[in-house]
PDB file of N, CA, C and O in Angstrom, chain B, residues numbered from 101:
ATOM      1  N   MET B 101     -33.895  37.237-120.090  1.00  0.00           N
ATOM      2  CA  MET B 101     -34.578  36.702-121.162  1.00  0.00           C
ATOM      3  C   MET B 101     -33.250  35.800-122.084  1.00  0.00           C
ATOM      4  O   MET B 101     -32.221  36.417-122.361  1.00  0.00           O
ATOM      5  N   THR B 102     -33.435  34.111-122.557  1.00  0.00           N
ATOM      6  CA  THR B 102     -32.743  33.769-123.570  1.00  0.00           C
ATOM      7  C   THR B 102     -32.511  34.199-124.599  1.00  0.00           C
ATOM      8  O   THR B 102     -33.364  34.971-125.035  1.00  0.00           O
ATOM      9  N   VAL B 103     -31.350  33.942-125.432  1.00  0.00           N
ATOM     10  CA  VAL B 103     -31.033  34.641-126.732  1.00  0.00           C
ATOM     11  C   VAL B 103     -32.271  34.187-127.999  1.00  0.00           C
ATOM     12  O   VAL B 103     -32.489  34.837-129.022  1.00  0.00           O
ATOM     13  N   ARG B 104     -32.924  32.984-127.610  1.00  0.00           N
ATOM     14  CA  ARG B 104     -34.244  32.608-128.422  1.00  0.00           C
ATOM     15  C   ARG B 104     -35.465  33.860-128.011  1.00  0.00           C
ATOM     16  O   ARG B 104     -36.024  34.417-128.956  1.00  0.00           O
ATOM     17  N   GLU B 105     -35.794  34.214-126.737  1.00  0.00           N
ATOM     18  CA  GLU B 105     -36.329  34.780-126.481  1.00  0.00           C
ATOM     19  C   GLU B 105     -36.694  36.217-126.919  1.00  0.00           C
ATOM     20  O   GLU B 105     -37.680  36.931-127.102  1.00  0.00           O
ATOM     21  N   HIS B 106     -35.288  36.242-126.988  1.00  0.00           N
ATOM     22  CA  HIS B 106     -34.732  37.988-127.376  1.00  0.00           C
ATOM     23  C   HIS B 106     -35.173  38.183-128.828  1.00  0.00           C
ATOM     24  O   HIS B 106     -35.777  39.223-129.090  1.00  0.00           O
ATOM     25  N   LEU B 107     -34.907  37.185-129.920  1.00  0.00           N
ATOM     26  CA  LEU B 107     -34.842  37.267-131.307  1.00  0.00           C
ATOM     27  C   LEU B 107     -36.703  36.847-131.420  1.00  0.00           C
ATOM     28  O   LEU B 107     -37.234  37.187-132.477  1.00  0.00           O
ATOM     29  N   ASN B 108     -37.525  36.210-130.460  1.00  0.00           N
ATOM     30  CA  ASN B 108     -39.001  36.028-130.983  1.00  0.00           C
ATOM     31  C   ASN B 108     -39.331  37.181-130.611  1.00  0.00           C
ATOM     32  O   ASN B 108     -40.204  37.692-131.313  1.00  0.00           O
ATOM     33  N   VAL B 109     -38.763  38.104-129.322  1.00  0.00           N
ATOM     34  CA  VAL B 109     -39.571  39.179-128.849  1.00  0.00           C
ATOM     35  C   VAL B 109     -39.555  40.653-130.443  1.00  0.00           C
ATOM     36  O   VAL B 109     -40.339  41.492-130.889  1.00  0.00           O
ATOM     37  N   THR B 110     -38.232  40.194-130.719  1.00  0.00           N
ATOM     38  CA  THR B 110     -37.928  41.030-131.576  1.00  0.00           C
ATOM     39  C   THR B 110     -38.749  40.908-132.929  1.00  0.00           C
ATOM     40  O   THR B 110     -39.405  41.885-133.292  1.00  0.00           O
ATOM     41  N   MET B 111     -38.740  39.909-133.583  1.00  0.00           N
ATOM     42  CA  MET B 111     -39.479  39.001-134.399  1.00  0.00           C
ATOM     43  C   MET B 111     -41.024  39.733-134.326  1.00  0.00           C
ATOM     44  O   MET B 111     -41.662  40.195-135.271  1.00  0.00           O
ATOM     45  N   LYS B 112     -41.436  39.677-132.769  1.00  0.00           N
ATOM     46  CA  LYS B 112     -42.815  39.782-133.230  1.00  0.00           C
ATOM     47  C   LYS B 112     -43.019  41.261-133.076  1.00  0.00           C
ATOM     48  O   LYS B 112     -43.948  41.702-133.753  1.00  0.00           O
ATOM     49  N   LEU B 113     -42.128  42.440-132.075  1.00  0.00           N
ATOM     50  CA  LEU B 113     -42.199  43.168-133.180  1.00  0.00           C
ATOM     51  C   LEU B 113     -42.277  44.219-133.947  1.00  0.00           C
ATOM     52  O   LEU B 113     -42.873  45.295-133.917  1.00  0.00           O
ATOM     53  N   LEU B 114     -41.223  43.442-134.953  1.00  0.00           N
ATOM     54  CA  LEU B 114     -41.297  43.832-136.373  1.00  0.00           C
ATOM     55  C   LEU B 114     -42.373  42.924-137.167  1.00  0.00           C
ATOM     56  O   LEU B 114     -42.308  42.656-138.367  1.00  0.00           O
ATOM     57  N   GLY B 115     -43.150  42.597-136.468  1.00  0.00           N
ATOM     58  CA  GLY B 115     -44.289  41.743-137.387  1.00  0.00           C
ATOM     59  C   GLY B 115     -44.146  40.994-138.275  1.00  0.00           C
ATOM     60  O   GLY B 115     -44.734  41.066-139.354  1.00  0.00           O
ATOM     61  N   GLU B 116     -42.943  39.751-137.788  1.00  0.00           N
ATOM     62  CA  GLU B 116     -42.686  38.674-138.590  1.00  0.00           C
ATOM     63  C   GLU B 116     -43.114  37.328-138.084  1.00  0.00           C
ATOM     64  O   GLU B 116     -42.701  36.943-136.990  1.00  0.00           O
ATOM     65  N   ARG B 117     -43.740  36.751-138.650  1.00  0.00           N
ATOM     66  CA  ARG B 117     -43.890  35.430-138.034  1.00  0.00           C
ATOM     67  C   ARG B 117     -42.676  34.900-137.965  1.00  0.00           C
ATOM     68  O   ARG B 117     -41.759  34.685-138.758  1.00  0.00           O
ATOM     69  N   VAL B 118     -42.986  34.655-136.243  1.00  0.00           N
ATOM     70  CA  VAL B 118     -42.153  33.488-135.640  1.00  0.00           C
ATOM     71  C   VAL B 118     -42.725  32.000-135.718  1.00  0.00           C
ATOM     72  O   VAL B 118     -43.769  31.417-135.425  1.00  0.00           O
ATOM     73  N   THR B 119     -41.509  31.707-136.259  1.00  0.00           N
ATOM     74  CA  THR B 119     -41.347  30.022-135.877  1.00  0.00           C
ATOM     75  C   THR B 119     -39.835  29.543-135.418  1.00  0.00           C
ATOM     76  O   THR B 119     -38.817  30.224-135.546  1.00  0.00           O
ATOM     77  N   SER B 120     -39.938  27.865-134.704  1.00  0.00           N
ATOM     78  CA  SER B 120     -38.919  27.641-134.420  1.00  0.00           C
ATOM     79  C   SER B 120     -37.826  27.357-135.313  1.00  0.00           C
ATOM     80  O   SER B 120     -36.712  27.239-134.803  1.00  0.00           O
ATOM     81  N   GLU B 121     -37.969  27.213-136.705  1.00  0.00           N
ATOM     82  CA  GLU B 121     -37.293  27.336-137.671  1.00  0.00           C
ATOM     83  C   GLU B 121     -36.520  28.554-138.034  1.00  0.00           C
ATOM     84  O   GLU B 121     -35.296  28.469-138.132  1.00  0.00           O
ATOM     85  N   LYS B 122     -36.961  29.364-138.184  1.00  0.00           N
ATOM     86  CA  LYS B 122     -37.121  30.986-138.417  1.00  0.00           C
ATOM     87  C   LYS B 122     -35.782  31.335-137.074  1.00  0.00           C
ATOM     88  O   LYS B 122     -34.668  31.837-137.217  1.00  0.00           O
ATOM     89  N   LEU B 123     -36.467  30.835-135.842  1.00  0.00           N
ATOM     90  CA  LEU B 123     -35.252  31.393-134.537  1.00  0.00           C
ATOM     91  C   LEU B 123     -34.074  30.243-134.866  1.00  0.00           C
ATOM     92  O   LEU B 123     -33.154  30.446-134.073  1.00  0.00           O
ATOM     93  N   GLU B 124     -33.817  29.298-135.599  1.00  0.00           N
ATOM     94  CA  GLU B 124     -32.714  28.478-135.547  1.00  0.00           C
ATOM     95  C   GLU B 124     -32.043  28.688-136.434  1.00  0.00           C
ATOM     96  O   GLU B 124     -30.872  28.310-136.443  1.00  0.00           O
ATOM     97  N   LYS B 125     -32.689  29.462-137.599  1.00  0.00           N
ATOM     98  CA  LYS B 125     -31.976  29.389-139.136  1.00  0.00           C
ATOM     99  C   LYS B 125     -31.093  30.888-138.830  1.00  0.00           C
ATOM    100  O   LYS B 125     -30.040  31.097-139.432  1.00  0.00           O
ATOM    101  N   LEU B 126     -31.569  31.741-137.977  1.00  0.00           N
ATOM    102  CA  LEU B 126     -31.062  33.155-138.000  1.00  0.00           C
ATOM    103  C   LEU B 126     -30.223  32.672-136.693  1.00  0.00           C
ATOM    104  O   LEU B 126     -29.597  33.691-136.403  1.00  0.00           O
ATOM    105  N   GLY B 127     -29.934  31.852-135.918  1.00  0.00           N
ATOM    106  CA  GLY B 127     -29.461  31.691-134.844  1.00  0.00           C
ATOM    107  C   GLY B 127     -27.676  31.112-135.351  1.00  0.00           C
ATOM    108  O   GLY B 127     -26.649  31.575-134.854  1.00  0.00           O
ATOM    109  N   LYS B 128     -27.728  30.026-136.430  1.00  0.00           N
ATOM    110  CA  LYS B 128     -26.951  29.673-137.209  1.00  0.00           C
ATOM    111  C   LYS B 128     -26.313  30.442-137.924  1.00  0.00           C
ATOM    112  O   LYS B 128     -25.089  30.467-137.795  1.00  0.00           O
ATOM    113  N   ARG B 129     -27.045  31.402-139.010  1.00  0.00           N
ATOM    114  CA  ARG B 129     -26.499  32.255-139.425  1.00  0.00           C
ATOM    115  C   ARG B 129     -25.514  33.221-138.939  1.00  0.00           C
ATOM    116  O   ARG B 129     -24.571  33.483-139.686  1.00  0.00           O
ATOM    117  N   VAL B 130     -25.611  33.898-137.574  1.00  0.00           N
ATOM    118  CA  VAL B 130     -24.799  34.416-137.094  1.00  0.00           C
ATOM    119  C   VAL B 130     -23.717  33.499-135.793  1.00  0.00           C
ATOM    120  O   VAL B 130     -22.823  33.947-135.076  1.00  0.00           O
ATOM    121  N   GLY B 131     -24.068  32.621-135.866  1.00  0.00           N
ATOM    122  CA  GLY B 131     -22.986  31.672-134.987  1.00  0.00           C
ATOM    123  C   GLY B 131     -23.771  31.720-133.211  1.00  0.00           C
ATOM    124  O   GLY B 131     -23.121  31.851-132.174  1.00  0.00           O
ATOM    125  N   LEU B 132     -25.319  31.570-133.309  1.00  0.00           N
ATOM    126  CA  LEU B 132     -26.039  31.776-131.418  1.00  0.00           C
ATOM    127  C   LEU B 132     -26.356  29.978-131.662  1.00  0.00           C
ATOM    128  O   LEU B 132     -26.584  29.412-130.593  1.00  0.00           O
ATOM    129  N   LEU B 133     -26.381  29.346-132.518  1.00  0.00           N
ATOM    130  CA  LEU B 133     -27.539  28.204-132.141  1.00  0.00           C
ATOM    131  C   LEU B 133     -26.775  27.219-131.290  1.00  0.00           C
ATOM    132  O   LEU B 133     -27.419  26.231-130.940  1.00  0.00           O
ATOM    133  N   ASN B 134     -25.612  27.300-130.921  1.00  0.00           N
ATOM    134  CA  ASN B 134     -25.438  26.758-129.687  1.00  0.00           C
ATOM    135  C   ASN B 134     -25.533  26.884-128.382  1.00  0.00           C
ATOM    136  O   ASN B 134     -25.159  26.178-127.445  1.00  0.00           O
ATOM    137  N   ARG B 135     -26.459  28.559-128.509  1.00  0.00           N
ATOM    138  CA  ARG B 135     -26.478  29.618-127.213  1.00  0.00           C
ATOM    139  C   ARG B 135     -27.507  29.848-127.700  1.00  0.00           C
ATOM    140  O   ARG B 135     -27.714  31.057-127.595  1.00  0.00           O
ATOM    141  N   ILE B 136     -28.258  29.378-128.167  1.00  0.00           N
ATOM    142  CA  ILE B 136     -29.664  30.003-128.075  1.00  0.00           C
ATOM    143  C   ILE B 136     -30.589  29.689-127.143  1.00  0.00           C
ATOM    144  O   ILE B 136     -31.732  30.132-127.256  1.00  0.00           O
ATOM    145  N   ASP B 137     -30.248  28.929-126.153  1.00  0.00           N
ATOM    146  CA  ASP B 137     -31.254  28.837-125.208  1.00  0.00           C
ATOM    147  C   ASP B 137     -30.498  29.266-123.527  1.00  0.00           C
ATOM    148  O   ASP B 137     -30.851  29.084-122.362  1.00  0.00           O
ATOM    149  N   TYR B 138     -29.291  29.918-124.210  1.00  0.00           N
ATOM    150  CA  TYR B 138     -28.978  30.380-122.352  1.00  0.00           C
ATOM    151  C   TYR B 138     -29.614  31.925-122.243  1.00  0.00           C
ATOM    152  O   TYR B 138     -30.127  32.550-123.171  1.00  0.00           O
ATOM    153  N   LEU B 139     -29.454  32.343-120.951  1.00  0.00           N
ATOM    154  CA  LEU B 139     -29.174  33.654-120.693  1.00  0.00           C
ATOM    155  C   LEU B 139     -28.205  34.910-121.366  1.00  0.00           C
ATOM    156  O   LEU B 139     -27.028  34.921-121.727  1.00  0.00           O
ATOM    157  N   VAL B 140     -29.158  35.840-121.356  1.00  0.00           N
ATOM    158  CA  VAL B 140     -28.166  36.335-122.492  1.00  0.00           C
ATOM    159  C   VAL B 140     -26.938  37.158-121.354  1.00  0.00           C
ATOM    160  O   VAL B 140     -25.804  37.445-121.738  1.00  0.00           O
ATOM    161  N   LYS B 141     -27.401  37.414-120.068  1.00  0.00           N
ATOM    162  CA  LYS B 141     -26.631  38.049-119.107  1.00  0.00           C
ATOM    163  C   LYS B 141     -25.515  37.103-119.027  1.00  0.00           C
ATOM    164  O   LYS B 141     -24.450  37.720-118.989  1.00  0.00           O
ATOM    165  N   ASN B 142     -25.361  35.785-118.985  1.00  0.00           N
ATOM    166  CA  ASN B 142     -24.665  34.707-118.812  1.00  0.00           C
ATOM    167  C   ASN B 142     -23.501  34.424-120.657  1.00  0.00           C
ATOM    168  O   ASN B 142     -22.615  33.583-120.806  1.00  0.00           O
ATOM    169  N   LEU B 143     -23.953  35.378-121.631  1.00  0.00           N
ATOM    170  CA  LEU B 143     -22.850  35.195-122.624  1.00  0.00           C
ATOM    171  C   LEU B 143     -22.103  36.004-122.313  1.00  0.00           C
ATOM    172  O   LEU B 143     -22.321  36.748-121.357  1.00  0.00           O
ATOM    173  N   SER B 144     -20.509  36.089-123.398  1.00  0.00           N
ATOM    174  CA  SER B 144     -19.530  36.197-122.932  1.00  0.00           C
ATOM    175  C   SER B 144     -19.655  38.186-123.873  1.00  0.00           C
ATOM    176  O   SER B 144     -20.756  38.725-123.984  1.00  0.00           O
ATOM    177  N   ALA B 145     -19.047  38.510-124.111  1.00  0.00           N
ATOM    178  CA  ALA B 145     -19.253  40.270-124.972  1.00  0.00           C
ATOM    179  C   ALA B 145     -19.390  39.828-126.678  1.00  0.00           C
ATOM    180  O   ALA B 145     -20.040  40.375-127.568  1.00  0.00           O
ATOM    181  N   GLY B 146     -18.396  38.474-126.722  1.00  0.00           N
ATOM    182  CA  GLY B 146     -18.745  38.586-128.439  1.00  0.00           C
ATOM    183  C   GLY B 146     -19.709  38.044-128.540  1.00  0.00           C
ATOM    184  O   GLY B 146     -20.319  38.464-129.523  1.00  0.00           O
ATOM    185  N   TYR B 147     -20.517  36.847-127.729  1.00  0.00           N
ATOM    186  CA  TYR B 147     -21.529  36.320-127.994  1.00  0.00           C
ATOM    187  C   TYR B 147     -22.780  37.698-128.201  1.00  0.00           C
ATOM    188  O   TYR B 147     -23.517  37.985-129.144  1.00  0.00           O
ATOM    189  N   LYS B 148     -22.576  38.307-126.861  1.00  0.00           N
ATOM    190  CA  LYS B 148     -23.713  39.595-127.170  1.00  0.00           C
ATOM    191  C   LYS B 148     -23.514  40.294-128.325  1.00  0.00           C
ATOM    192  O   LYS B 148     -24.448  40.868-128.884  1.00  0.00           O
ATOM    193  N   ARG B 149     -22.487  40.306-128.709  1.00  0.00           N
ATOM    194  CA  ARG B 149     -21.976  40.893-130.230  1.00  0.00           C
ATOM    195  C   ARG B 149     -23.121  40.067-131.195  1.00  0.00           C
ATOM    196  O   ARG B 149     -24.123  40.435-131.808  1.00  0.00           O
ATOM    197  N   LYS B 150     -22.677  39.218-131.069  1.00  0.00           N
ATOM    198  CA  LYS B 150     -23.060  38.362-132.394  1.00  0.00           C
ATOM    199  C   LYS B 150     -25.430  38.730-132.452  1.00  0.00           C
ATOM    200  O   LYS B 150     -26.126  39.045-133.418  1.00  0.00           O
ATOM    201  N   LEU B 151     -25.889  38.435-130.782  1.00  0.00           N
ATOM    202  CA  LEU B 151     -27.054  38.530-131.010  1.00  0.00           C
ATOM    203  C   LEU B 151     -27.203  39.909-131.177  1.00  0.00           C
ATOM    204  O   LEU B 151     -28.368  40.024-131.560  1.00  0.00           O
ATOM    205  N   SER B 152     -26.695  41.050-131.113  1.00  0.00           N
ATOM    206  CA  SER B 152     -27.255  42.760-131.913  1.00  0.00           C
ATOM    207  C   SER B 152     -27.203  42.330-132.904  1.00  0.00           C
ATOM    208  O   SER B 152     -28.253  42.520-133.519  1.00  0.00           O
ATOM    209  N   ILE B 153     -26.133  41.552-133.698  1.00  0.00           N
ATOM    210  CA  ILE B 153     -26.076  41.709-135.461  1.00  0.00           C
ATOM    211  C   ILE B 153     -27.370  40.856-135.720  1.00  0.00           C
ATOM    212  O   ILE B 153     -28.241  41.317-136.457  1.00  0.00           O
ATOM    213  N   GLY B 154     -27.516  39.630-135.135  1.00  0.00           N
ATOM    214  CA  GLY B 154     -28.253  39.425-135.394  1.00  0.00           C
ATOM    215  C   GLY B 154     -30.159  39.726-135.377  1.00  0.00           C
ATOM    216  O   GLY B 154     -31.018  39.427-136.207  1.00  0.00           O
ATOM    217  N   ILE B 155     -30.240  40.370-134.160  1.00  0.00           N
ATOM    218  CA  ILE B 155     -31.496  41.369-133.789  1.00  0.00           C
ATOM    219  C   ILE B 155     -31.793  42.084-135.315  1.00  0.00           C
ATOM    220  O   ILE B 155     -32.865  42.095-135.922  1.00  0.00           O
ATOM    221  N   ALA B 156     -30.171  42.819-135.831  1.00  0.00           N
ATOM    222  CA  ALA B 156     -29.902  43.769-136.469  1.00  0.00           C
ATOM    223  C   ALA B 156     -30.507  43.601-138.162  1.00  0.00           C
ATOM    224  O   ALA B 156     -30.976  44.486-138.877  1.00  0.00           O
ATOM    225  N   LEU B 157     -30.282  42.041-138.490  1.00  0.00           N
ATOM    226  CA  LEU B 157     -30.487  41.481-139.247  1.00  0.00           C
ATOM    227  C   LEU B 157     -32.229  40.891-139.598  1.00  0.00           C
ATOM    228  O   LEU B 157     -32.643  40.403-140.649  1.00  0.00           O
ATOM    229  N   ILE B 158     -33.054  41.176-138.199  1.00  0.00           N
ATOM    230  CA  ILE B 158     -34.742  40.657-138.587  1.00  0.00           C
ATOM    231  C   ILE B 158     -35.127  41.137-139.633  1.00  0.00           C
ATOM    232  O   ILE B 158     -34.727  42.297-139.731  1.00  0.00           O
ATOM    233  N   GLY B 159     -35.426  40.972-140.064  1.00  0.00           N
ATOM    234  CA  GLY B 159     -36.631  41.669-141.478  1.00  0.00           C
ATOM    235  C   GLY B 159     -35.796  42.084-142.530  1.00  0.00           C
ATOM    236  O   GLY B 159     -36.273  42.680-143.495  1.00  0.00           O
ATOM    237  N   ASN B 160     -34.784  41.868-142.455  1.00  0.00           N
ATOM    238  CA  ASN B 160     -34.010  41.558-143.550  1.00  0.00           C
ATOM    239  C   ASN B 160     -33.769  43.009-144.733  1.00  0.00           C
ATOM    240  O   ASN B 160     -33.766  43.124-145.959  1.00  0.00           O
ATOM    241  N   PRO B 161     -33.516  44.319-143.093  1.00  0.00           N
ATOM    242  CA  PRO B 161     -33.428  45.575-143.595  1.00  0.00           C
ATOM    243  C   PRO B 161     -32.735  45.692-145.431  1.00  0.00           C
ATOM    244  O   PRO B 161     -32.270  44.876-146.228  1.00  0.00           O
ATOM    245  N   ARG B 162     -32.903  46.596-145.439  1.00  0.00           N
ATOM    246  CA  ARG B 162     -32.151  47.088-146.480  1.00  0.00           C
ATOM    247  C   ARG B 162     -31.154  48.058-146.493  1.00  0.00           C
ATOM    248  O   ARG B 162     -30.416  48.304-147.448  1.00  0.00           O
ATOM    249  N   LEU B 163     -31.152  48.761-145.089  1.00  0.00           N
ATOM    250  CA  LEU B 163     -30.191  49.740-145.363  1.00  0.00           C
ATOM    251  C   LEU B 163     -29.836  48.774-143.358  1.00  0.00           C
ATOM    252  O   LEU B 163     -30.565  48.162-142.577  1.00  0.00           O
ATOM    253  N   LEU B 164     -28.136  49.238-143.365  1.00  0.00           N
ATOM    254  CA  LEU B 164     -27.957  48.575-141.778  1.00  0.00           C
ATOM    255  C   LEU B 164     -26.740  49.252-141.503  1.00  0.00           C
ATOM    256  O   LEU B 164     -25.957  48.859-142.367  1.00  0.00           O
ATOM    257  N   ILE B 165     -26.014  50.277-140.559  1.00  0.00           N
ATOM    258  CA  ILE B 165     -25.694  50.933-140.307  1.00  0.00           C
ATOM    259  C   ILE B 165     -25.228  50.251-139.039  1.00  0.00           C
ATOM    260  O   ILE B 165     -25.963  50.039-138.075  1.00  0.00           O
ATOM    261  N   LEU B 166     -23.827  49.893-139.123  1.00  0.00           N
ATOM    262  CA  LEU B 166     -23.299  48.991-137.994  1.00  0.00           C
ATOM    263  C   LEU B 166     -22.074  49.996-137.706  1.00  0.00           C
ATOM    264  O   LEU B 166     -21.608  50.838-138.474  1.00  0.00           O
ATOM    265  N   ASP B 167     -21.636  49.650-136.252  1.00  0.00           N
ATOM    266  CA  ASP B 167     -20.320  50.491-135.363  1.00  0.00           C
ATOM    267  C   ASP B 167     -19.509  49.396-135.092  1.00  0.00           C
ATOM    268  O   ASP B 167     -19.767  48.556-134.230  1.00  0.00           O
ATOM    269  N   GLU B 168     -18.393  49.391-135.917  1.00  0.00           N
ATOM    270  CA  GLU B 168     -17.446  48.360-135.110  1.00  0.00           C
ATOM    271  C   GLU B 168     -18.657  47.040-134.575  1.00  0.00           C
ATOM    272  O   GLU B 168     -19.109  46.822-133.451  1.00  0.00           O
ATOM    273  N   PRO B 169     -18.957  46.212-136.118  1.00  0.00           N
ATOM    274  CA  PRO B 169     -19.705  45.159-135.875  1.00  0.00           C
ATOM    275  C   PRO B 169     -18.771  43.571-135.183  1.00  0.00           C
ATOM    276  O   PRO B 169     -19.188  42.645-134.488  1.00  0.00           O
ATOM    277  N   THR B 170     -17.814  43.771-135.596  1.00  0.00           N
ATOM    278  CA  THR B 170     -16.983  42.772-135.174  1.00  0.00           C
ATOM    279  C   THR B 170     -16.048  42.967-133.763  1.00  0.00           C
ATOM    280  O   THR B 170     -15.637  41.914-133.276  1.00  0.00           O
ATOM    281  N   SER B 171     -15.721  44.086-133.149  1.00  0.00           N
ATOM    282  CA  SER B 171     -15.542  44.391-131.450  1.00  0.00           C
ATOM    283  C   SER B 171     -16.107  43.140-130.968  1.00  0.00           C
ATOM    284  O   SER B 171     -17.190  42.563-131.064  1.00  0.00           O
ATOM    285  N   ASN B 172     -14.775  42.892-130.311  1.00  0.00           N
ATOM    286  CA  ASN B 172     -15.344  41.788-129.204  1.00  0.00           C
ATOM    287  C   ASN B 172     -15.249  40.551-129.472  1.00  0.00           C
ATOM    288  O   ASN B 172     -15.528  39.802-128.535  1.00  0.00           O
ATOM    289  N   LEU B 173     -14.867  39.951-130.697  1.00  0.00           N
ATOM    290  CA  LEU B 173     -14.959  38.520-131.689  1.00  0.00           C
ATOM    291  C   LEU B 173     -13.746  38.148-131.931  1.00  0.00           C
ATOM    292  O   LEU B 173     -12.777  38.901-131.831  1.00  0.00           O
ATOM    293  N   ASP B 174     -13.698  36.988-132.260  1.00  0.00           N
ATOM    294  CA  ASP B 174     -12.328  35.989-132.860  1.00  0.00           C
ATOM    295  C   ASP B 174     -12.525  36.146-133.671  1.00  0.00           C
ATOM    296  O   ASP B 174     -13.638  36.459-134.094  1.00  0.00           O
ATOM    297  N   LEU B 175     -11.431  35.988-134.353  1.00  0.00           N
ATOM    298  CA  LEU B 175     -10.926  36.168-135.893  1.00  0.00           C
ATOM    299  C   LEU B 175     -11.838  35.087-136.589  1.00  0.00           C
ATOM    300  O   LEU B 175     -12.319  35.501-137.644  1.00  0.00           O
ATOM    301  N   SER B 176     -12.063  34.264-136.372  1.00  0.00           N
ATOM    302  CA  SER B 176     -12.815  33.028-137.193  1.00  0.00           C
ATOM    303  C   SER B 176     -14.890  33.538-136.691  1.00  0.00           C
ATOM    304  O   SER B 176     -15.775  33.027-137.378  1.00  0.00           O
ATOM    305  N   SER B 177     -15.241  34.419-135.625  1.00  0.00           N
ATOM    306  CA  SER B 177     -16.117  34.985-135.749  1.00  0.00           C
ATOM    307  C   SER B 177     -16.671  35.511-136.527  1.00  0.00           C
ATOM    308  O   SER B 177     -17.730  35.332-137.128  1.00  0.00           O
ATOM    309  N   ARG B 178     -15.441  36.648-136.523  1.00  0.00           N
ATOM    310  CA  ARG B 178     -15.106  38.034-137.588  1.00  0.00           C
ATOM    311  C   ARG B 178     -15.665  37.908-138.796  1.00  0.00           C
ATOM    312  O   ARG B 178     -16.522  38.549-139.404  1.00  0.00           O
ATOM    313  N   GLU B 179     -14.901  36.786-139.073  1.00  0.00           N
ATOM    314  CA  GLU B 179     -14.813  36.505-140.674  1.00  0.00           C
ATOM    315  C   GLU B 179     -16.327  35.678-140.816  1.00  0.00           C
ATOM    316  O   GLU B 179     -16.729  35.665-141.980  1.00  0.00           O
ATOM    317  N   MET B 180     -16.722  35.376-140.382  1.00  0.00           N
ATOM    318  CA  MET B 180     -18.237  34.824-140.106  1.00  0.00           C
ATOM    319  C   MET B 180     -19.098  35.718-141.047  1.00  0.00           C
ATOM    320  O   MET B 180     -19.657  35.588-142.136  1.00  0.00           O
ATOM    321  N   ILE B 181     -18.877  37.054-139.753  1.00  0.00           N
ATOM    322  CA  ILE B 181     -19.968  38.073-139.365  1.00  0.00           C
ATOM    323  C   ILE B 181     -19.481  39.129-140.632  1.00  0.00           C
ATOM    324  O   ILE B 181     -20.235  40.030-140.998  1.00  0.00           O
ATOM    325  N   TRP B 182     -18.249  38.932-141.202  1.00  0.00           N
ATOM    326  CA  TRP B 182     -18.671  39.675-142.308  1.00  0.00           C
ATOM    327  C   TRP B 182     -19.140  39.434-143.567  1.00  0.00           C
ATOM    328  O   TRP B 182     -19.684  40.215-144.347  1.00  0.00           O
ATOM    329  N   LYS B 183     -18.814  38.003-143.719  1.00  0.00           N
ATOM    330  CA  LYS B 183     -19.707  37.022-144.818  1.00  0.00           C
ATOM    331  C   LYS B 183     -21.485  37.207-144.962  1.00  0.00           C
ATOM    332  O   LYS B 183     -22.304  37.194-145.880  1.00  0.00           O
ATOM    333  N   VAL B 184     -21.501  37.404-143.271  1.00  0.00           N
ATOM    334  CA  VAL B 184     -23.113  37.489-142.806  1.00  0.00           C
ATOM    335  C   VAL B 184     -23.252  38.953-143.569  1.00  0.00           C
ATOM    336  O   VAL B 184     -23.736  39.204-144.673  1.00  0.00           O
ATOM    337  N   ILE B 185     -22.907  39.457-143.002  1.00  0.00           N
ATOM    338  CA  ILE B 185     -22.916  41.641-143.690  1.00  0.00           C
ATOM    339  C   ILE B 185     -23.070  41.201-145.360  1.00  0.00           C
ATOM    340  O   ILE B 185     -24.173  41.180-145.905  1.00  0.00           O
ATOM    341  N   THR B 186     -22.332  41.003-145.774  1.00  0.00           N
ATOM    342  CA  THR B 186     -22.106  41.351-146.827  1.00  0.00           C
ATOM    343  C   THR B 186     -22.761  40.418-147.832  1.00  0.00           C
ATOM    344  O   THR B 186     -22.635  40.624-149.039  1.00  0.00           O
TER     345      THR B 186
END
């Protein structure tokens, strides 16, 4: 499955209305927009981490518990993810 398909399925499971704009906005928010049509199995560990964070953010949860959310990420990606989380 691609990154887009993973996000799409998760949105549907959570009862969210799925649009390409929402998918692209979420992809951009976590730094996955340039990999949105890649197969997840071909992603690096850092991009897989970004995908897991993106999936966790679907539905704007009130409480989100993350264990080492920036492991396997480079410095610029770590800073971006911390901004998204906070």
